C-alpha positions as CSV (number, residue, x, y, z in Angstrom):
1,X,9.6,15.9,23.4
2,X,6.2,13.9,22.9
3,X,5.7,10.5,25.1
4,X,4.5,7.0,23.8
5,X,0.9,6.5,24.3
6,X,1.6,2.8,25.3
7,X,4.6,3.1,27.6
8,X,4.8,6.7,28.5
9,X,8.6,6.9,27.7
10,X,10.1,9.6,25.8
11,X,9.8,8.9,22.0
12,X,13.2,10.5,21.3
13,X,13.8,12.5,18.1
14,X,11.7,10.8,16.0
15,X,8.1,9.7,17.1
16,X,6.0,7.3,15.1
17,X,2.6,8.3,14.4
18,X,0.0,5.3,14.0
19,X,-1.8,5.6,10.6
20,X,-4.9,3.8,12.0
21,X,-5.5,5.3,15.4
22,X,-3.5,8.5,15.3
23,X,-1.4,7.7,18.4
24,X,2.2,8.6,19.0
25,X,4.6,5.9,19.8
26,X,8.2,5.0,20.5
27,X,10.3,2.7,18.3
28,X,9.0,-0.7,20.3
29,X,5.4,0.3,20.1
30,X,5.4,1.9,16.4
31,X,3.7,-1.1,14.7
32,X,-0.2,-1.5,15.2
33,X,0.1,-5.1,16.7
34,X,2.6,-3.9,19.2
35,X,0.5,-1.0,20.7
36,X,-2.9,-2.8,20.8
37,X,-4.4,-0.8,18.0
38,X,-8.3,-1.2,17.7
39,X,-8.1,-1.1,13.9
40,X,-9.1,-4.5,12.0
41,X,-5.5,-5.3,10.3
42,X,-7.1,-8.4,8.7
43,X,-9.5,-6.4,7.1
44,X,-7.0,-3.8,5.6
45,X,-4.7,-6.7,4.4
46,X,-7.7,-8.2,2.5
47,X,-8.6,-4.8,1.0
48,X,-5.2,-4.5,-0.3
49,X,-5.1,-7.8,-1.6
50,X,-8.3,-7.1,-3.6
51,X,-7.0,-3.9,-4.9
52,X,-3.8,-5.5,-6.1
53,X,-5.6,-8.2,-7.7
54,X,-8.0,-5.7,-9.4
55,X,-4.9,-3.9,-10.9
56,X,-3.3,-6.8,-12.4
57,X,-6.8,-7.8,-13.8
58,X,-7.1,-4.0,-15.3
59,X,-3.5,-4.2,-16.4
60,X,-3.9,-7.5,-18.3
61,X,-6.9,-6.3,-20.0
62,X,-5.1,-3.1,-21.2
63,X,-2.5,-5.5,-22.6
64,X,-4.8,-7.5,-24.5
65,X,-6.6,-4.4,-26.0
66,X,-3.6,-2.9,-27.0
67,X,-2.0,-6.0,-28.6
68,X,-5.1,-7.5,-30.1
69,X,-6.9,-4.2,-31.2
70,X,-5.0,-4.3,-34.7
71,X,-4.6,-0.6,-34.5
72,X,-1.2,0.8,-35.0
73,X,-2.0,4.3,-33.9
74,X,-0.3,5.7,-37.0
75,X,2.8,3.8,-36.7
76,X,4.0,1.6,-39.6
77,X,5.7,-1.5,-38.6
78,X,8.5,-3.1,-40.6
79,X,9.0,-6.9,-40.6
80,X,12.8,-8.0,-41.3
81,X,12.7,-11.8,-42.5
């Protein structure tokens, strides 16, 4: 069985592998902040937030284009009054 890179205890059946540093850790040290990972977590959070913001902006732009483009794409709309 693999051992935790932080406390050298057996990891048990399910070892956790860090996505940032590639180390193998037990359940107590599985999070980057618990095993002293040298990866800049604030940079990663900022990148994720920027990507989410960009995706929201692009989604809004696509919705505006589809609503206000005036094209029916071959479909006929019936209005019931």
